[in-house]
N, C-alpha and C positions, 0 to 999 in steps of 0.2 A: 462596500459590499464584500462579504466574505468570499474568498476563493475556495475552490474545491481542494480537498487535501490530496496529497500524493500518496501512492501506495506504501511508501516506506514509513509512513506515520503509524501503521497498524501492526498488530502482532503477527509475526511469521509463524508458519506451521513447523512442527517438530521435524517432519520429514524433509522439508526444504532446508532447515538448519543442518540436519544430519548429512544430507547430500552435499551441501556446500562445504561442510567441515571435512568430509571424506575426500572430496575433490581437491580442496586446498592443501590438505596434508600430503596427498600423493604427488602434488606438483611442487611443493616446497618442503622437501625432506629435512632440511636443516633448520627450519623455522620452529622456534620454541612455543610460539603462540599463534593463534588463528584470529584474524580480525573479525569483528562481529558481522553477522550476516545481515544484509539490508535487502528486504524484498523489493523486487522491481516489477513484479506482475501480480495481479490479483490471485492467480493460481498459487502463488507462494505464501499466501496468508492462511492462518488458522481459520477454523469455522467461525470463531468469534470475530476475528479480524475481517473476514469476508462480510459478515452480517453488519458490522459497524461501518465498513466501507460503503456497502450498498445503501444503508440508511443515510449516510452523509451525502452520497451522490444524488439520491432522490431529493433530499433537502436542498441541495445546491441547485438542482434543475428547477425545483419549484420556486425558489427565490429568484432565479434568473428569469423565469417566465413572468413572475410578478413584476419585476423591474421593467421588462420589455413592455408589458401591458400598461404600466404607469407612464412609460416614456412615449407611447404611441399617441399621436395627436389625431383625434377623430374629427 
């Protein structure tokens, strides 16, 4: 059975990336590079990422419910 994807598998929003970069650079003044941003909440995703995440969650819920129905002994 396929498991639900984690939020970090989807495209983050530009605003979340910019906020992360600004905060990281202000806290690590001597760092030459910034590690890539990894979204941890759905609110950190772009509109496309949110839509894809929602579709996958609905698909996962539907499949899980189908497996539960198949597994139930009547």
